[in-house]
C-alpha positions in Angstrom: 19.2 25.1 -7.3 21.2 21.8 -7.9 23.6 20.4 -5.7 26.0 17.3 -5.8 25.6 16.7 -2.0 23.7 13.6 -1.0 20.2 14.0 0.3 20.3 13.2 4.1 18.0 10.4 4.8 16.8 12.4 7.8 14.4 14.6 5.8 10.8 15.7 6.2 9.7 13.0 3.5 11.3 10.1 5.5 9.8 11.5 8.9 6.3 11.5 7.5 6.9 7.9 6.1 8.5 6.6 9.5 5.5 8.2 11.4 3.3 6.1 9.1 4.7 3.2 10.1 4.7 3.8 13.5 1.0 4.7 13.1 -0.2 1.3 11.7 -0.1 -0.4 15.1 -2.4 2.4 16.6 -4.6 1.8 14.1 -4.5 -1.8 14.6 -5.3 -1.3 18.2 -8.6 0.7 17.2 -9.6 -1.7 15.0 -9.6 -4.6 17.5 -10.8 -2.1 20.1 -13.9 -1.9 17.9 -14.3 -5.6 17.3 -15.9 -4.3 14.0 -19.1 -3.9 16.2 -18.4 -0.8 18.1 -19.2 2.4 16.2 -17.2 4.8 17.7 -14.4 3.0 17.6 -14.9 1.9 14.0 -15.1 5.5 12.9 -12.2 6.0 14.5 -9.9 3.3 12.9 -11.9 4.5 9.5 -10.4 8.0 10.0 -7.4 6.9 11.1 -6.6 4.7 8.1 -7.7 7.4 5.7 -5.2 9.9 7.3 -2.4 7.3 7.2 -3.4 6.7 3.4 -3.1 10.3 2.7 0.3 10.8 4.1 1.6 8.2 1.6 0.7 10.8 -0.8 2.2 13.3 1.2 5.5 12.1 1.6 5.9 11.1 -2.2 5.0 14.9 -3.0 7.6 16.2 -0.5 10.3 13.8 -1.7 10.0 14.6 -5.3 9.2 18.4 -5.3 12.0 19.2 -2.8 14.5 16.7 -4.3 14.5 14.6 -1.2 14.3 11.2 -2.6 16.7 8.6 -0.5 17.3 5.1 -0.6 16.1 4.8 2.5 12.7 6.5 1.4 12.6 4.2 -1.6 12.8 1.0 0.7 10.4 2.4 3.7 8.1 3.8 1.7 6.4 0.3 0.3 7.0 -1.0 3.5 4.5 1.4 5.1 2.1 0.9 2.6 2.1 -3.0 2.7 2.2 -2.6 6.5 -1.0 -0.7 6.4 -3.0 -2.3 3.8 -1.7 -5.7 5.0 -2.9 -5.1 8.7 -6.0 -3.8 7.4 -7.1 -6.7 5.2 -6.1 -9.4 8.1 -7.9 -7.6 10.5 -11.1 -7.4 8.2 -10.6 -11.1 7.5 -10.2 -12.0 11.2 -13.4 -10.3 12.0 -15.3 -12.0 9.3 -15.9 -9.0 7.1 -13.4 -9.9 4.3 -13.1 -13.6 3.0 -9.6 -14.7 3.8 -8.9 -15.9 0.2 -9.0 -12.5 -1.2 -7.1 -11.0 1.8 -4.3 -14.0 0.8 -4.5 -13.3 -2.8 -3.8 -9.6 -2.7 -1.0 -10.0 0.2 0.9 -12.8 -2.0 0.5 -10.0 -5.3 1.7 -7.2 -2.9 4.4 -8.8 -1.2 5.5 -10.5 -4.1 6.0 -7.6 -6.3 7.4 -5.4 -3.6 10.1 -8.1 -3.4 10.7 -8.2 -7.1 10.9 -4.6 -7.5 13.6 -4.8 -4.2 15.4 -7.1 -6.1 16.1 -5.6 -9.2 16.3 -2.0 -7.6 20.3 -1.6 -8.5 19.6 -2.7 -11.9 16.4 -0.6 -12.7 13.6 1.2 -11.1 10.0 0.0 -11.9 8.0 2.8 -10.9 4.3 2.2 -10.1 2.3 2.9 -13.3 -1.2 4.3 -13.7 -2.8 0.7 -13.3 -0.8 0.4 -9.9 -1.8 3.7 -8.6 -5.6 3.3 -9.6 -5.2 -0.3 -8.0 -4.0 1.4 -4.5 -6.6 4.3 -4.4 -9.1 1.3 -5.1 -7.5 -0.9 -2.1 -8.0 2.2 0.0 -11.5 3.1 -0.8 -12.6 -0.4 -0.4 -10.8 -0.8 2.9 -12.2 2.6 4.2 -15.8 1.8 3.1 -15.4 -1.5 5.1 -14.4 0.1 8.3 -16.9 2.6 8.5 -20.2 1.3 10.0 -22.3 1.9 7.1 -26.0 0.6 7.6 -27.5 -2.1 5.0 -27.4 -2.0 2.3 -24.5 0.5 2.0 -22.1 -2.0 3.8 -22.3 -4.0 0.5 -20.5 -1.3 -1.5 -17.3 -2.1 0.3 -17.3 -5.7 -0.6 -18.0 -4.7 -4.4 -15.2 -2.1 -4.1 -12.8 -4.7 -2.6 -13.8 -7.1 -5.4 -12.8 -4.4 -8.1 -9.6 -3.7 -6.0 -8.9 -7.6 -6.2 -9.5 -7.7 -9.8 -7.3 -4.6 -10.6 -4.5 -6.2 -8.0 -4.4 -9.3 -9.9 -4.4 -7.6 -13.2 -1.5 -5.0 -12.2 0.3 -8.0 -10.7 0.4 -9.8 -13.9 1.6 -6.6 -15.7 4.4 -6.5 -13.4 5.4 -10.0 -13.8 5.2 -9.5 -17.7 7.7 -6.5 -17.2 9.9 -8.8 -15.1 10.0 -11.5 -17.9 10.8 -8.9 -20.7 13.6 -7.2 -18.5 15.2 -10.8 -17.9 14.8 -11.5 -21.8 16.6 -7.9 -22.3 19.6 -8.6 -20.0 23.0 -8.5 -22.2 24.4 -11.4 -20.1 21.8 -14.0 -20.2 22.7 -17.4 -21.3 20.3 -19.5 -23.1 
C-alpha cells in the first residue's frame, strides 16, 4: 500500500537510531571503567559495542522494509555510525591499543566523506556500495576483537583486522573522491 503522506520522523527506525546515539556515551564509560585492563568491563564494552553496531543494520532494515526512510534518518544514521566508531578508535588509541595515526587516518576519511555526502544530498544520493559496507563490517570486527580481552597471541588478530580495515577505508575513500570528481565534471552548469 502506497501513500502520498510524508513519513513521520518519529518512527521505529529513527527511534532505534537515536537510541544508538544515546548508547555511545554508555559504551565510552564502559571502556573508561575497563582502562583496557579489567576483563569484566572490557567484555561489557565489547558486548555493548557489538549490540550498538547490530542496531545499525536493524534501523536500516526497518526504514527500508517499512517505507520509513526520512531526512532525519538519513542525517542521524551516519552521525550514529561515526560517533560509535570514532569513540571506539579514540579510546583504543588513548589506552595505547591502537596507533594514533590509524585513528586519525580513519577519522579524516569517515568525517570527510560523510561531510561530502551531506553537502551533495540535495542534488544526489551517494549510497554506500559493497566496498563501503565491507569496510564498515571490517571496522566493527576489528574494534570488537580489540576490545575483547584475548590472551596472547590471539590479541594480535585485532591489529591485523584493523590494518585490513584501514586499507579498505582508504581505498573506499579514494573511490568516493573519484565519484565526487566525476559528479562535478558531469554537472551541466560547470564553468571552465
